[in-house]
N, C-alpha and C positions, 0 to 999 in steps of 0.2 A: 711672467717675469721669473728668471732663474734667481733663486736665493743667493744671498751672499756667502760664498765659501771662503772662511778665514784663510785657508792655506793658499788661495789665489793671489798672486802679486797684484792683479788689477781686478776691481770689482765695481759694479753699478750699485751705489748706495741710495737708500730712500726710493721713492717712486717717481719715475720720470713724469713730467707734465707737459702739456701743450699750451703755449700762449697763442691764441688765435689772432691776436693783433700784433702791433709793432712795439718794441721797446729797445732802449739803448741805441737808437739810430738805425736798427735793422729795418729792412724793407720787406720782409716776409714773416709769415708765422714762424714760431720757433719751438723746437723740442728743448726742454730744459732738463738736464740730468746731472748727477753727481758722480764723479769717478774717484775712487780711491786708488792711488798708485803707491805701492811699496818701492823699495829700491829695486831697479830694473837693470839686469845685466846688459850692458851696451853691446857686448859682442853677440848675444843671443838676439837682441833687438835688431841689430844690423843684418843678422842672418835671416831673420823673418822678413825683413824688407827686401832682401835679395830673393827670397822664396816667392814673395808675392808680386815682384816687379812685373813678370809676364802678363799677369791678370789685371794688376791695379797700378799701372803706371799713370801718374797724374797727367792730365791734357797740358798742352803748352800754355793755355791761357788760365790754368787754374792757379789761384793764389796759395801762398804757403801760410799755414797758421803760425803764430809765434806765442807759445805759452811758457817759453823758457824752460820747458821739460821735453828733452829730445824724443823720448818714446811717445808721449802724448801728442806732440806734434805729428809724428809719423802716423799715429792712430787716426787723427782727424783727417790728415791727407788720404789715408786709405778709405775712410768712410765716404769722403767726397768723391774720390775716384770710382768707388763701388756704385754710388748714386748715379754718377754721370754715365757709367758704362750701362746702367739699366735704363737710361733715357730721361733721367730727371735733371733739369737744369741745376747746375751749381753756380749760384750767382753771388754769394757773399761768404766771407770767412766766418767760422765760429768764433764766439767770444768766450774767453776763459778767464775765470778768476779763482783765487783760493777761497775756500769756504771760510775759514777763520783760523787764528792761531791755535784755537782749542781743537781743531780737526786737522792735524798735519797729514799732508799727502792727499788731501781731499780737494778736488777741483770742481767748480761749478761751470758747466758748459751750456751756452746758449747756442744751439745749432739751427740756423735759419733753413727752412725748407718749405717748399710749396706743399709737400705731403709729410708732416712730421711723423706719422705713425710708420711710414716706409723708412724714414730716416732711422727710426728706433730699431728696426730689424737689422739695419746695416751696422748700427752701434753695437748691438748684441753680438753680431758675428765677429766683429773686429776684436771685441774684448774676449770672446771665446778663443779665437786664433791666437791672440797675444798670450793667453795663459797656457795654451797648448805648447807654444814655442818656447815659452820661458821654463816649462816643467819638462820639456822633451829630453830624451836620451840622445846625446850627441851622436852616438853610433847609428841611430835611425833617422838622421836628419833628412836624407834624400827622400825616403818613403814618406815621411811626415809632411814634407814640402809639397808633394803631389797631392796627398790627401787634402791639405788646406786649399790648394787650387781648385780642387774638385768642389769644395764646399763654397768657394767664392763663385765659381761658375753656376752652381746650382741656385745660389741666392739671386744672382744677377737675372737669371732665367725667371725666377719667381716674381721678383720686383718689377720686371719689364711689364708685367700684366697690369700693374696699377699706375704706372707713371703716365703723364700726359702725352698724347700722341702728336706727331707731326713735326717734321723738320723746321717748318716756318715758325711754329709756336716757340720752339726751343730758341730760335735766334731773334725772334722779336723780344723775348724777355731779356736776352743778353744786351740787345740794342737799347731797351729801356733803361737798363742799369747805367750804360755809358751815357746816355742822354739825360739822366736824372729825371726820368718819367716815372711817376707812381704807377704800380700795376697791381691787379688782383685777379684771382681766379673766380670767374662766374660760374662755369661748369668745367668738367675735366677738359673740354675742347675749345672753350670760349674764354677769352681774357679781356679784361677792361684795362685800357691804358688811359691815364689821366683821371680827373675827378669831375663829376657833376657835369655842368654845361660844356666843359672843355675836354670830355672824355670820348674815347671811341672804343668800339668793341672789335675784336679780331678773332676769327676762327681759321687757323692757317692764314692764307692770304685773302680770304673772304672778309669783307668789312660789313659793318652795320648799314652801309648804303649800297652794297652791291645788289642790283635788281635781280629778283628771282627769275624773271622771264629771260634776262639776258644770260644767266648761268645755264638755263635749260637749252638755249639756242647754241651757246658756245660749246656745250658738251656734245650736241648732235653735230657732228663734223659735216654731214650732208647739208643740213639746214643752214649752219653757220656759213658754208661756202656759198650758198644761194644768196644769203643776205650781203655778203661781202661783194659777190659778183654784181648785185643790183646796185651797190654803192660805187661801182667803177673800179673795184680793186682786183688785183691779179690773183686768181686762184687756179690750181691745177684741175684738169678734167677728171671726173670720177663717175662712179656708179655703184649702187648697192648691189651685191651679189647674193643670190638666193641659195646657191649651193656651190660646190667646188667646181663643177662643170661650167656653171654660169660664170664663175670667177675667171676661169680661163677664157671664156668667150669675150668678157669684158676686156680682159688683158690684150687679147689679140686685136680687138677693135681699137683700144687706145694706143696700142704699139708698145713693145717692151723696150726698156724695163719699166716695171710698175711697183707700186707699194700696196701691200695688203695690211689692213689694220681694223680693229674694232671701230665702229662708227660712233660709239657713244661713251668712250673711256678716255681718261687723261693719263699723263705721266709715262707715256710710251709703252703701256701695257699691250702686249700681243702685236706690236708693230714689226713688220718685216719690210725692208726696203730693198731697191735695186734688184728685183727679181726678174730673171731673163729667160725663163722657160716655163712651160705648163707644169712640169713636175714641182718646181719650187713654189709656183702659185697655189697648187693643190695643197701641198704641205703647209704653207703660210695660212691658207683659208682655214684649215682644220685647227691650226694653232689659235688663230684669232677667234674662231667660233667657240672655243673652250672658255673664252672670256666674255663673249657677247653673242647674242642672236643676230645682231645686225653687223655685217662685215662690208667694209668698203674697199673697192679696188680703185686706185688712183694712179695717174700718170706720174711716173718718177721723174724728177727734174734734177738735173745735175747742177750743183752749186755748193758754195760753203753755207753752212747752217748757222743762223744767228737767232738769239732770243733777245728781243727788245722789250724791256719792261716799262709799261706806262702807268702812271698813277695820276688820276685827276687831270688828264690831258697834258702831262708832262713826262717826257722821257727820263727815267730814272737811271737807267744803265743798259749797257749792251754787252752781250756775251757771245763770243764765238764758241760753238759747241763742237769740239773736235771728237770725231768718232772713236770708239773704243779700239785699242790696239797696243802694240808694243813698239819699242825703238831698238833696233839691232845693235849689238856691241861687237860683232865679228867673232865672237867666242861661243855664245850660248845659243841654243835652239829656240824656236818660237814657244815651245811648251816651257822650257826652263824660264824664259823671259816672262811668260804669263804667270808662272807660279811665283816668281820673285816679285812681280808687281802687285799680285793679290796680297802676298805676305806683307809687303811695305804698306799697302793701304789698311790692312788689318792691324798693323801695329803702330800706325802713324798717331801722333799726338797733335798735329796741326790740321789744316782743313782737308788734307788728303784723307783723313779718317771718314769723311762724308761721302767719298767716291765709292761707287758700287764695284764689287769684284765681278770678274768675268769667268765664265766657264768655256772650255773648248767644246763646242757643240756643232750642229750641222750648219748654222749660219757662218761660224768662224771657218768651218772647213770650205764652205762656198767661196768666202772672201779670199781664203789662201789660194784656192784653185784659181780664181780670177787673176791673181797676182803671180801665178806660176810657182807657188811655194807649197810646202807641206808642213805639218806640225813639228817635224824633226829637222826641218831646214834651219840653217844658221844664217840669218840676215847680216848684211854688211854693216859695219859701224855707222850709225847715224841714219840708217834706212828705217822709215816708218812703215810698219806692217799693219794694215787695217784689218780688224776682226769683226767689226760691226758695220752694217750698211747704214743704219739710222745713227744719228749723232746725239740723241738724247742721253742725258746723264743717267737715267734709269737703267739704260743697257750697258753702262760702262764708259760713257763719254766723259770728257773733261772739259769744263767750262773755263774759257780764257777771257778775262775782261778786255773790252775794247774801248779806247778813249772816245768820248762823244765828238771830239773834233775830227776823228778819223772817219766819221760817218757822214755821207752826203746829206744835206738838209732835206732833199726829197724823200730819202728813205726814212728819216725820223718822222716827217709828216705822214708818210704812208702808214707807219705804225700807229700814230695818233688817230688817224682817220679810221683804221681798223677797229681800235678800241671804242671810238665814237659810234661806228656803224652798229656795233652790238650793244651800245649804250652801257659799257662796262666802266666802272671807276678804277678798276685795277685789272690789268690784263698783261699776259705775256704773249708777245706777237712772234711766231716762228716764221723767219724769213729766209728763203733760199736764194741766193744771189752770187754771182761770180766774184764781184768786188764791191763791198759795201761802201767803198769810197767813191763809187760812181753812182749816178742817178739810175734808179730802176727803169725810169722812162726811156733811157738811152740803151741800156744793155739787157733789160728784161729781168724779171724776178717773179717769184710766186710766194704768196702767204700760204703755207701748208697748214697752219693751225693757229687758232686764237684760244689761249687758255684763260678761263675765268678765275681759276684758282692755281696760279702758276707756283710751281716749286722754285724758289729763288736762291741764287747763290749767296754765300754769307756776306758779301759786300753790299747787298741791295736792301737789307732789312732796315738799316738805320736811316738812309735817305727816305724810304717809304713812310716810316714812322714819323719823321719830321714833316713830311708833306701832309699826312693825315691830320696832325695836331696843329698845323699852322704855326703861328708865333708862339713862343713860350714852350713849356714842357708839360702841358696838360693840367697844371695845378691851378686851383681857384684860391682866392684869399681864405686863410683859415686862422681862426682865433681860438685859443684855449684859455679858459677862465677856471681858475681854482679857488675854492672857498665854499663855505657852507651857505647860509641864507643870503649873505652879502654877495657871494659869488653868483648865486642864481639871479639876484637882482641886477647885478652888473651885466651879466650875460644878456639878459633880456633887454636892457638899455642899448648895448652895443648892436644887438640884432635889430632893434627899432631904428638905430641911426643908420645902419646899412640899408634897411628896407626904404627908408625915407630918401635915399639917394637913387633909388629906382632899381637897385639890385635885387634879385630873388635870392634872399639869404636863408640858409637853413639853420635852424637852432635846436639843440638838445638841451633841455632844461628840466631837471628832475624826471618826472615820469612823462613829460610831454615832448613831442617832436613836432617842429614847425617847418613848413616849406613856404617862405614868404610870409604873407598875412594868414595863411591857412594852417590850423592845427591838423596834423595828419595822424596823430596817434596820442591817446591819453594813457596808454600802458606801455611805457618804454621798456624793452627787453634788456636794457643795460646800455652803457655809453658806447661800447664798441659796436653792438648790433645796430643801435639807433643812428650812430654816425655812418655806418656802412650803408644803411637805408638811404641816407641823404646823398652820399657820395655816388650811389648808383642812379640817382634822380638826374636825368639830362636837363632839367630846368634850373638846378641850383647853381647859383653864380658866386656864392660866398658861404662860409660856414662858421658857426659859433658853437663850441662844445663846452658845456659847463660841467665840471667835475666836482661834486660835493663830497665825495668819499674816495677811498683808495681802491676801488673795484678794478681800475685799469691796471693796478700792479699784478692782478692775478689774471687778467684777460689780455692786457696790451691795448694800445690806443688804436683807433680806426684809421689814423693817419700816421705817417712816418715823419712829418715835418709840419711845423706851423710858422705863420708869419709873426704872430704876436702871442706872448704868453702874459696873461694878466693874473696877478696874485691879489685877489680881492678880498681876502680875509683869512685869519689864522685858523679858522675852524674847519677841520677836515674830519668827517665821520669815519670812524674805524671800530672794528669789533676785536681786532687781533693785537693792536699795539697802542701804547700811550699816544695821545693826541700829538705831542711835540714830535715823536719819531715819525708818525704818519705824515705830518706836515713836511718834515725834511725829505722823506722818501718821495712824496708826491712832487715836491719842488724839483728834486733831482731828476725825476721821471719827466716832468714838463720841460726842463732845460734840455733833456736829451732829444727833444724834438727840434733843437737847433733854431730857436726863434730868432728872427732878425731884431726884435725889440722886446724887452721885458718891462711891463708896466706894473708898478707896485705902489701901494700907499705906504706912508711912513709907519703906520702901526703894523701892518703886515711884515714890513721889511725888519722891523725890530723883532717880531715874533720868529721870523725866519732865522735871524742871527742867533737868537737864543736856542732854537732847535738845531743849530749846526749846519743850516743850509748855506751853500756857498753861491751868492748871487754874482752875476757878472759885474766886473768893476769898470768895464769900458763903456763905449758909447751906446751899447745895446741896452743899458739900464736906464729907465726913466722912473724916478721917484717922485710921487706926488705928495704934497703937503710937508710940513715941517715935522721933524722927528719929535720935538718937545711938545707938540700939540697933543700927541697921543690919541689922534682921531683919524678915522678913515677919510681919504679924499672924496670931495663931493662927486657925485656920479657924472654930472656934465663935463668935469675936467677929465675924468677918466676915459669917457667916450671920445672926447676930443683928442686925447693922446693916442687912443687906438686908431681912430680914423686917420690921423696924421701919419702914423706908422704905416698904414695900409695905402697911403697916398690916395686916400678917397676923400673928396671934399665933404665936410660935415655940414649937416643941415641945422636948422634952428634948434633941433632937439639937444 
């Protein structure tokens, strides 16, 4: 960490720390850091924004922070833009508050991030660039701006090595935020959506229910075609080619045009379509062989290319995949149109930023020759010039959503049957057909591929996540109990009450962790780690977390929300603060979990009031016992109140 330089207008003060759990309603781990901002020249700040704009333009769906300090808001926006450029999903706004009246100009930032230490490197760069710009000589502004952009590009390249991989992972996380589904990182490529018995794991579009055998078959295009053919489904004729000469022989036997592609790779890697002579087949074979030892030669079928997305025997979406190309304007050449399109995709802040750029290569040259054009030709306004034979997005194609009502029911059933034939829970069915509004049984069609791990367009992740989680948002009932010995006792009674109803309830109480009636650990590693242990358990149907100390203020909660918060006693163990301040801090932290009901006895309510805690005054608050009694509410009444709030019928317990 760079030391604080007093001359710098902006500095990181104190030591940044990581909260591995959730605080203040955030749904990710957080990097916590303090920034000191002196008076910032607004003209220089705006000049820095202009200098960084080419590299750090916020995406269209990126939220704008609001700290009421203009340059700080810009800095936070640049940090998030830098992270997203590096491939790290930006899902929530940072939270900012002033440190205290005794530290003017110091702001405490909670920066949510799946990888907080990656976030820290972005913070450090933005602070450094800000200071460079605010110290810079105005006469060297242009040179300094380019040097800053070089630093940004270099860091993006470095950070990209650490960020989670996969287009689908990125968009499933965004879908989870929109659907209010809790999520956590299991490994850098596997994410959990939901809690306990209502949770699912996803790795890209692979699920925890995707059969391994099915994925092996689907990836082997020759084997998959045999399975589909045996199921009575239409597939193109094909053969495995041993070498380039054999590939030409197969092509001649099948009849031109043909497709040459690796037999065991997905995503359009090494695919060349609409090959019409021996020379192009030889070239395509060598290209495919560079990616795989097994190369398939397949009869090319003319038709429009559709991807039908099937999840658990339900068609979730249909996309037409338009081949890569450009549209003429009557003024620019094909090369100029291609350069402009690539630039627009590179600079886009909407979904166009996910489209692949295209190079002018031998395939593009062949396509132009077929259309009687050259790369220097100027197409008429509105004329579409195809530059790719295959329509997959990986080679530059454009996905265009198709309404389900426009698809003939026979074609939807065909896609579902293809997924079922390979016993896939999730599949992308690639269908070639002249008119998807007509039945394939009337006009003909072929299934050219079934993808077990389909790359999905941005509109498909949300419906798939809904389908996988079923009803609700993947959450199980969760109760948080605050208090010392009385809180531990109350938590145990609530857990017993939930277990008596037949639910497999998890309990963290002191050093013990329980799954139903079984104690699974006597050496709890802390509330956050113990709670995570239960949330990862696919048998757990409800959760009770007992917090007897203020440890979660330093680690964060294992959950971002709870159904019921129980204040079961005024005693909160702490080593750093007076007990009353710890009680107020823990009460505020518990209330940030946004409980639908707060249950408190009269004695604890009085203690909270004396400590300065602000309990809700609306229908969310349930006070047990009379304030003048000065006694805690009896446990049966407390348990009954919690069960009622959870809409769970209480037992005789």
